[in-house]
N, C-alpha and C positions, 0 to 999 in steps of 0.2 A: 319639948319643941313640937312635938306631934299634936299635942293639946292645943297649943297656939294656932296651928295651921287649921285645925278642925274648927276652932272659935272663929277665926277669920273667914272661913268658908261659909259658916252659918250666917255670920253677919252679912256677907256679900249676898247669900241667897234670900235673907230676909229683906234686904233693901232692894235687890234688883231681880229677884226671881230666880229661877233655877239656870237659866241660860245667860242672863245679864243682857238680854236683847229687848229692844222695843216690841211691845205687842202689836203695833200698827205697821211700823216699817221694817221690823226684823234686824235692824242695825244695831250693833253694840253701843251700849249705854256706858260711857266712861264713869269711873267710880265718882269723879268730882262734880259731875253734872246733876243739876236738880231735875227732878222726875215728878210725875204725876202717877198715882196708883188707882186702880179699880179692881177690888179684890185681889186676885193673885197677878193681874196683869200690871206691868210697868210700862210707862211710855215717856218719850222725850216731851218736853213742853210744847214743841212745836207740832208734835204728832197727837197731841190730846185734843181732838175736835171731833165733831160729828162725822162718822164715816160715810154718810150719805150725802150731806150738803155741804160738809167742810166747814161748818160754822164753828169758830173759836169759843171757847167759853170763858167768861169773866168770873171773878170772885162771886159766890152766891147763885150762879147759875145752876139750874138743875140738869143733870145728864143721866142717862139710862144705859144699863149694860144688858144688852139682849143678844143671845146667842154669841156671846163674846165680841159683840161690836158695840162701841160707844155711840150713843144716839142722843141728838137733842131733843127736847121735850116735843116740838112739833113732829119730827119724824117718828118719834116713838108713838105718840097718840095716832098718827096716821096709819102706822103700822098695825095698831090694835084695831082700828076701824076697819081695815082691809081684812083682818082676821075674824071680824064679827064681834069683837069685844069693845065696850064703850070704857074709856078711862073714868075711874071714880074721881069725882070733884069734891073736895071737903072744904 
């Protein structure tokens, strides 16, 4: 029985992160809810938006994770310009 609890705990951590809370709003994410992931961070679908302009992402949109913040491409590139870096265009 102890092994089953350990296995369930690891599955929960893998799916929802260590706390089981949304990285944007810090509220609990229920086990049945669909989520978005960015590295170790887990988000409610409604919380997965640019944290500067609140733009929601559509399938195929680029997003960036900088200083643990989700950013749209425009805000990410503007931030790079302010820091003195030009984004590379390929």
